[in-house]
C-alpha positions, 0 to 999 in steps of 0.5 A: 346272629343267633343266640338264646337260652339253653333250657337244659343247662339254664345258661345263655348260649353265645351268639353265633356270627358267620363271617366270610374271608375273601380276596384274590388267589394267594392273598392269605385267606387260608393263613388268616383262618388258620392263625385265628381259629381256636379249633383245628381249621377245616381246609379243602386245599389241593396241590396246584397241578399242570391242569391249572396252568393257564387258568390260575394266575401265579404272577406275584405268588409263584411260590404258591403250591396249593389252592383252596377248592371249596372253603376254609372253616374256623372258629374264634370266641370273642368274649363270653357271649360271641362266637365267630364262624369263619368261612374262607372263600376260594380265590379263583373265578372257576370256584365262584359258584360256591360263593352264594352258598357260603354267603348265606347268613353272613353278617359281614366279610373281610376282603384280604388285599395283596398289594402285589396283586391289588386288582384281584380284590375287585371281584370280592369287593363288587360281590359284597357291594352288590349284595349289600354285605358290610366288609372291611379291606385288610391289607396283608403285609407280605414280606418284600411287598411295596408298602402303600398308605391306607388312603392310597389303597382306598383310592386304588380300589375305588372304595366308599369312604366309609369302608375301613381299610386296615393293615394286617399280618395274616400269620399273626393271631392278634393281628387277624383278631383285630381285623375281625373286631374292626369288621364287627365294629363297622357292621354294628355302626352300619346297623345303628345308622340304618336304624336311625335312618328308619326311625327318623 
């Protein structure tokens, strides 16, 4: 987190926090960043072509016509003193070389889950667990998709009991914002627990 005092204006600069939006191919990462960003989001989407046949798995998301090839970027202000910078990661394995660069300096992450392709979450979850990056799992409620209880999703993904699992609609700004706030709360809770463990 970065924040400070501006000598030029004499005002306190807002704290800037970097958040990653991850998940499988077609889980709704670009949609969430676009829904919540207060500025026009930067997108690096390309049309799916025959080159991706046999490489990109479209089962469950057959209607998808574009894919993120680098990242999505958006920004949202939370209160007067907090700005979140959102970096949406590409979902396919062939773009994983970008992840380490995007993850530098990130406070935490949102892993978007699509219950039609729940196993697609595992690479993101493994990545953040290995790096010790706090994350929440947000189940994107697609129309027509089977609904599961949050505890069923938690068990299916073999998540640590402390990892929050929440429902969301990536198309809705308020729903996406609630997910981000939940991540911030989770991250602050973990920091406080680590501080107490160190102090004790």
